N, C-alpha and C positions, 0 to 999 in steps of 0.2 A: 548433279552439277558440282564440280570441284570448287573448293574454297580457295580462290587464288591467293588470298591474303596470307594463307598458311602453307602455300604449295612448296616453299623452300625451307620451311621450318623443320628442324630435326627434333623429333620427340623421343624421349626415353621412357620405356615402360619396363616395369619389373613384373615377373610372373613366377609362379611356382606350381607344382603338382605334388600331391601327397599320395602315398601308397604303401604297400602294394595291394590295391583294392581288388583287381581281377584275380590275382593269385590267392588272395584270402578267400573270396566268395566261392571259388571253384574247389576249394578244400573242405567246404562245409558238408555236414551230414544231416543236420536237422534245420527246420525253419528258424528256430531261436538263434542259431549260429549265423545264418544268412542275414536275418534281420539285424542282429547285434553288430555284425561287420559293417553294414551300411549305416547304421545309426551312429556307430563310433566315428566313422570318417566324416559323417555329416556334422556331428557334434563338434569334432576337431576343427573343421573348416569354419564353422560358425564362431568358435572361440577365437580363431585367428583374426577373422574379419573385425571382431570387436576392438582390436587394437588400432584400427584406423578409422577415418571418417568416410562417410558416403561419398564425398567428393574425391577422395583418393582412390576409391575402388571402381574400376571400370566394369568388370565382371567377377562375380555374379552380382545381381541387384542387392544392394544393402541399404537402401533408403534413398530418398530424394537428396540432391546435392546440397540443398540449403539446411539439412539437418546437421547438428553439431556432433552427433555421436550415432554410432550404429546400435540399433535396438531390434535385433531379429528374433522372431517368435520360434519356439520349438516346432518341429514338424508335426503336421496332423497325423493321428493315429501311429505316431512313432516312427513313421517312414523317413528315411534319409531324404532331404530335399536340398541340401547344399552340396555342390559339386566338389570334385577332388582337384579342381584347378582355379586359380585366381589371377587376375591381371590388374596391376596397380599403376597409377601415375602419381608419383610423389613430387612434391614441390622442390625438395632437395635431393637429387638422385645420389649425391656423395654419401648420405647417411642411410640410404635405402637398405643395403645389406644388413647393417646393424639393427635397423628398425624391424626388418622381416624376421631375423634371427631371434630377437627378443619376443616378437609376437608369437612365434612358433613355440619358444620355450615357455611362455606364460600359458599357452593353450594346452601343451602337454601336462603341465602341472595341474591345470584345471581338470583335464581328462582323468589323470591319475587320481585326484581327489574324489571324482565321481565313481571311478572303478573300484578303488581301494581305500575306503575311509580309514584314517589313521586310528590306531588303537583297537582294530577289530581283528578277528581270526583271519579274515581275507588278507589283511596287511601282512600278517605273519606268513600265510602260505605264499603270498606274492613274493616276499623277501627270500623265501626258500628256493624260488625259481632262479634266483640270482641273475636277473635280467632287468633292464630299464625299458620303458616305453620308447625312449628315443632310439634304442637299439632295434626295435621291431618295426618302427614306422620310418619310411624313407621320404626325404624332402628333396625334390629336384628344382633348384632355383634357376632363373634365367634372366638376363638383362638384354633388352632389344631397343636398338636405336635406329631411327630412319625417318624418312618423310612419310608420315601416316596419313596425310591428306589424300582422300580418294582411294586409299588402299584398304583391303580387308586385312588390317594388321592383326585382327583376332585370329584369322586362319593361319597367317604366317607364324605367329607366336605359338599357336597350338601345334603346328608342324615341328617347330624346334623342340617343344616339350615332348612330343612323341619320340623324336630322335634321342633325346636325353634319356627317356625310360628304356628305349631299345638298346642304347649304347652299354647298358649294364648287362653284358653278356654273362658274366659271373653271377650266378644265382646262389648265394650262400645257403647252406643247409642249417637252419636255425636249430640251436639246442632247445629253444622253446618257440613253438609257433604261436602266432597271434590268436589262432582259434582256441588254443589251450587257455589263454588269458580270458577270451570271451566266455569259455565254458565256466571258468571260475567265478566270474563276476555277473553272470546273466541277470540275476534278480536285482542287482544294483542298477542295471540299465532299465529294467522294467520300472523301478521306482523313480529313476530320473525322467523317464518318458512321461510318467504320471498322467496317462490318458484313461481316467476312470470310467468314462462313459463309452469308450471305443469298443465296438464289437469284435475287434481282432485280438483283444485281451479277455481271457476267461477268468472270472472272479471265483476264487477257491473258498472252501469252507473257513480257512483261517483268516480270510480278509485280504490276502495278497492276490496278485494276478500272475497269470502266465500267458504265453503266446499260443496261438492255434498251432496244432501239430499237423502234419500232412494228411492223416486219415480224417481229421476234423474238417480240413479244408475241402477234401474230396466229398464229404457228406453235407456240405453247407446247403445244398438244395433241400435235403430232408430236414435239416435243422430249421429252415425257414418255413416249413410246412405246418400250419396250425392244425391240419387234420391228423397229424401224428402226435398230438398231445395226449397224454394218458389221463386217467380220471382226476388226478390232482392238478392238472393243468401244465405239467412239465413236459417238454418235448422228449421223445424217446431217445434221440440222439444225445441229448443232454444227460439223461439218466443212465444210459447204457454205455456211452462212450466217454463223454466229457468228465463226468463225476469220478468214475474209476481211474482215469488218467490223473485227475487232480489229487485224488487220495494217494496215489503213488509218489507224486511229486512232493506233497506235504510230508509223507513218511520219510523220504530221503533227505529233505531239508532238515527235518528234526534230527536225523542221524548225522548231519554234517557232511553228507556225501556230495561229491561234484555232480554237476548236471548231467554229464554223459553217462553216469552210472544209473540214472533213472531209466535208461533204455531197457535194461534187464527186466524191469518190472512192468514195462508197457507192453502187455501181450495183446497186440493189436489183432492178430488172427482170431483169438478167442473172443475178443470184444466184437469183432465183426460178425461172427457166427451167432453170438448171443443177441446182437442187435437185429440180424436178419430174422431169426426166430421170433423175436418180440414183435417186430413190425408185421410179419406174416400173420401172426395171431391177432393183432390189433386190426388188420385190414379184414380178416374174416368176420370179426365181430361187427365192424362198421358196415360191411356189405350186407349182412343180415338185416340190419335196420334200414339201410338205404342202398339198394343195388345199383343205383345211378351215379353214385359217387365216383369221381375220378381220382383215386388215391394213388400216392407215389409209393413205389416198392423199392427195396434196395436192389439196384441194377448193377450191371458190369461196370458202367462208367463211374459209379461211386466209389470205386477203389482206385481211380486215376485222378491225377492232378495235371494242370497245365502250367508250365513255367513260361512266362511271356516277356520278351524284351522288345522294346520299341525304340526307334531312333528317327530324328527328324530328317526329312528330305528337302533339299534346296535351301537349307538354313544358311549355309555359307553364302549362297548367292544373295539372300536376303540381307545378310550382314554387309556384304560388298555394296549393295544399293544404299544402305544407311550410311556407310562410311563416305559416300560420295555426296552427301548432303551438306549444307552449310552448318547445320547444328548437329553435326555427327555425334558428339559425345552425349548431347541431351537425348537424341533419338535412339542412341544405342542404350542408354539407361532405360528409356520407356520400353523398348523392345524386350530387354532383360526383365522388366517388371511384368510385362504381359506373359512372359514364360512362367514366372513365379505364380501368377494368377491361374494360369492353365494348370500348373502342377497341382495346386491345392484342389482345383475342381475335379481333375483326373483322379487324384487319390480317393476323393469322396465317392466318385462313381464306381471305383474298384471295390471299395468297402461296401457300398449299397448292394453290389452284385454278389457279395459274399467272399471276395478275394482278400488276399493279404498283400498290401503294398510293401515293397522293400525299398525301392528308391524311385523318386520322381524328381528329375533335374531339368524340368522345362521340356526340352525335346528328347530326353531320355527317360524311359520308364523300365522298371523291373518289378514284376509282381507274380504271385502264385494265385491260381483261381480254380474253382470247380469247373468241370466241363460244361455243365448246364445248370441253370437255376430258373425254373419257370415261375418261381414265386418272388423274383427280384422285381423292383419297381419298373425298370426299363428294359435293359438287355436281358434275354433269357438264355443265351449261350455264349460261350467265350469269344466266338468269332463275331458275333453282333456287338459284343463289348468292344473289341478292337475296332470295329467299323465306327462306333459311336465315338471312341477316343479320337480317332483320325478326323471325323467331321468337326469335332469341337476344336481340335488343333488348328485346322485350316481356317475356321471361322474367327479364332482368336488371333492368330499370327498373320493371316492374310497372305497375299502374294501367291506364289506357286508352291508354297510349303505344304507338306503333307507328313504322314508317318509311315514307316515300314516296320513290319512285325516279324519276329521269330517266335513260333509257338511250338514248344516241345511238350508233348503229352506222354506221360509215363506212369507206370504202376506206382503206387504209393511207397513201395519199398525200393524202388530204383534209386541208386545214389543221387542225392540232390545236387551235389557239386557237378556231377556229369550232365545232369538235366539242364542246369544253368549254363554250362559251357556249350551244350548243344543248341540252346535257345539263341545264344549270341552267334553261333555259326549259321544258324538258319536265318537270323535277322540280316547278316551280311549277304547271304545268298538271295534274300529278297531284294536287295539293293543292287546286286551285280548280275543276277540271273533273271530279272524281270523285264528285260527288254526282249519280250517274247516274239512279238509278231509285227508285221509291217502292213501298211496300206498298199495294196497292189495298184491302186489307181493314182498314187501320188509319187512321181519320180523326179528327182533333181536332174534337170536336163543336162547339167554340166558334168556331174559325176555319174549319173545313171544309178545312184543309190536310192533305195526306197526309204520313205520316212518312217521312223519308229512310231508305232501307234501309242505306245505308252512305256514308261520306265518307272521303276520304284513304286511307291505308294501301293505296296503289296504285302500279303501275308504268306510267308513260307512256313508251312506247318509240317509236322511229323508225328505220327503215332507209333510209340514203342510199346508193343503188347508184352504182357508177362511171359507169353509163350516164346518170345524172341522175334516174332514177325514185326516188320516195319513197313509203314506206307505213308504217303504224304504227297503234297503238290504245292504249287505257288498260285495264289489267287489274287487277282487285281482288285483293288478297292476304289478305282476311279470310275468315271462315267464316260462313255464315248462322246466325242465332241459333236458328231452328227447323228445323234440318237433320234430315231422316229418315236415320238411321244406315245404312239399307240403300241409300241413294243417294249416290254420291260427289259431292263439291263440284266446281264448275267449275275451281277452282284446282288441285285434285289432278289433274284430268283433262288440263288443258292443260300442266301441269308434266310429266306422263308422256308426253304426245303429242310434246313437244319433245325428249325424250331422244334423245341421238345414238346411232350404231351401226346405224341402220335401213338395210335393204337395198332399200328401196322405189325403184323406177324413177321418174325424173323424168317420163316420159311418163304413168305411171299417176297420179302426184300431179296433174299438169296436167289430165288428163281428169276426175279426181274434182272438182277445183275448178271446171272449166268446166261440168260437168253440174249441180252444186249451184247455181252462180251463175245458171244458166238457169231454175231452178225456185225462186226465193226465197219466192214466196207459198205454194206448197204446202209447202215446208220449214217456214216459220214457222207455218203452220196446224197441221201435225202435231206440232211442237215445243211450241206453247202448250197444245194439248189433251191432251198426253201426261203421264200420271201413272205408268205402269208400262212405258213404252217400247214399248207395243203399236202405237200409230199410227206412230211413227217406224220401228219394225221393219217394218211393212208397206210403208212408203215405201221403206225401204232394199232389201227383197227385190224390190220392183217395179222399181227403177232400177239395182240393182247386184247382181242375183241370180247373175250369172256369176262373181263373184269369190269365191275361197276362199283357204285357207292363210293366210300372214302378211298378205297384202294384204286378205283378208276381215276379219281381226282389226283391222287398221288402220281399215277402213270402220266396223266396229261401234264403235270408239272415238271416231270423229268424230261419229257419231249420238248417243252418250252425252253427248259434250261439248255438242252442239247443245241437247239437252234440259236439261242442267245450266245453260247460259247463260240460257235462258228461265225457268228456275226460280229461279236465284240472283240475277239482275240485275233482277228486279222486273216489275211490270205497268203501270207508268206511267213515262214518260220525263220527266226534268227539262226545263222549257220552254226554258231557255237552250241545253241541249244539242240539243234538237230544232231550234231555230232555226239553230244552227251546222251541224247535219247537212244541213238542207234547203238551206242556202246553197251547198253544194258542187255544182259543175256537174255532176259525174257522177251525182248523185241528183236532179237537177232534174225529170226525167220519170218517176221511179220510182213505180209504182202502190202500193207498200207503205206502210203507216202508219209514222210515225216510229219507234215502239217496235220493230216488226218490222225495220225497216231497220237500226236500231242493232244489234240482236242478231244478225241474220244477217251483217251486215258485220263484227262482232267475230269471228265464226266464220271468215269468209273471210280475215280478216287473220291469224289464227293459223295457218291452213292455208298462207297465203303465206309466213309466217315459217318454217314447216316446210320448205317447198320451198326457200327460200333457205339453210336450214341443211344440206340434203342435196344441193344442186346441185353437180355436178362442175365442175372448172375446164376452160375451153375455150380459154384463152389458149395 
């Protein structure tokens, strides 16, 4: 309900955005650069906010309005938690520009003192770059005036800020890039973050800390495995991967070399080979003592990492509803406070899983994680982690809100900046291409249009193998509204199917996939007409009757998933998706209808993902 007392009041807000964040993070090559870029912009925004009072700051949350000053904590585990945008409502708009400019100036000076302490070698090297921080960081200011009552003025202001950023068609080629400065001062940032007990920082022999590298993130599952501890109690990943990398870092630091020159001494391939041999020997010894032990080996997936981007769904709608309440400002502050609370919880869950959080801004997340971790306390693969993060977001923020994810899985040597850019692209696809299917039995009598079964709240994922092969799909994270409680949803089934720890042979998985892909029409017919799994059960017994034990259980779960996909994903395919699907050369001569083609291909992509996640390492 609108606040009629303020319906004609003109309100003036001031806002600004800092950057170039996206351009900086897509230029990075290593985890330390990506982390440092996020931390730097978050640190800068936090410092700017400190020049205002909580009552003047609309977004982000900076404390309760009755507080006299902003007192914001450092981000947990060093991840950036403060966004690159701010909306203010100042008592005297005439001095707003002066006040904001001074706040930015003070924050840049504080950042420079953190990066480049005076009287140090770093200060001398920075001076030689002949550039100032204010030349590398862009500030886009905005003044917005209007009747804010009942309006989603946050959305309108963000739209104007988007236009301001896009209006800068001329992209200058900097003589010094921001990433070069980050490379120069990375250890200063580690010290500023000061998270001594955080597992995302590795303590080195000289007492200093460094960030996890991509190979170390890929190997987190093995690092968590206590069965891979040697006789002295040290984990084999620690002794064979972490410690040699740390020694190289210490050597280069003593020589005064820049961080990027450390790469020449990080012989990851040699370290991987040595680790694989050591683990294999260790397993042989353990099995001789106890043949029943389920020990982890260094597998194919342990050379891959997932870059994950998440963004909120229906958050704008939620803010609009808040703006229409009488206590809009108070409720908006509470909403923002809930986002901060969720961020801190989400970052901790990412760390518990073994991931590296880069940014957590409420309904925005960016992190890097291992593909699986069966030793984590909750989620045991990265897709289960996404599902968990989505469920907690919905429970915290309420309403129709949810998260959509882009998951880019690539070899540890794949350019990190490209993997990040691809994850953002996949996340956008999850939002725009997830209106996949329709309910055939619900038609709008006036327009004749079918109701969309679901939209957004999806994971769009892609695996880029070292060989150059790519595959992926879009998976829905929601639950059907008219779900039969006796029939599990497709989401629960594919989450269970991807659980690590399976002893399935690769030859078995390959044969299952090959046989099913050779019978797509029969599979689709059985799945579409199946209500109690009787048709699919007959199909299974006819083609897989020789399989029993745990392999037989796996086959049954595959057919349950097939039935659930045809049941949950609808009876009509979105015409845009149908067009995209048929444009792919591999489907050009397919005899299947687009709907059957989509559903069976979704099943095959999940099976291929399972194969990827269980494949042994052959290098």
